[in-house]
C-alpha positions, 0 to 999 in steps of 0.5 A: 499500500502506498499512502493508504491507496492499494497499489495495483500492477499496471497492464500496459496495452497497445492497439495494433494496425495491420493496414501496412501488412495488407489487412486494412481495417484489422486491429489487435490489442496487445499486452506489453508486459506480459507475466512470465508464464506467457513467455514460458508457455509460448516456449513450452513446445505445447500447441494448446498452452502456447495457444492459451498464451497467445490469447493473453498476449493479445487480448482482444481483436477485430479480425474476420475471415474471408467470409466476413465472419468474426474470428473468435477470441478463442483457441479455436479462433487462433487456428483461422488467423492467417500465418502472415497476420499471426506474424505480423501481430508479433512483429508489431508488438516487438515494435511497440516494445521498442517504443515505435508505437505509441500507447493509446489510452482509448484502446485501454493502454496506459499513457506515457508515464508522467512520474520521474520514477518510471522510465520513458518507453524510449529509455527502455533497454533490451534485457540481455539473453539469458544465455549470452556469453555461453 
């Protein structure tokens, strides 16, 4: 608690637009500060566990299939997302992590930090690989 006010972990999100990836009007929300379990599940080698993590990393999208039907935000829905679109999702999220996309408060994301104790997005430093130097 801080000054009698309970603290909560902020959830930082960014709205991604895929117009430049030949998917005009397609958007997804990406979580930038994923919990460790999400990364672990993505690397698990288990397809279903990785898909659960994918849903946590991208908590919302407005995708439709070739017939204009909504692609549901479910384990089954993931299977209908084209491969190049899923790769664009990871790529656009990575760009956002490096500060190349602005956080959109209207999309549920946090606005840029205002406290001197919080680093600006442009000051973020990429963590070294845990296997670097081995």
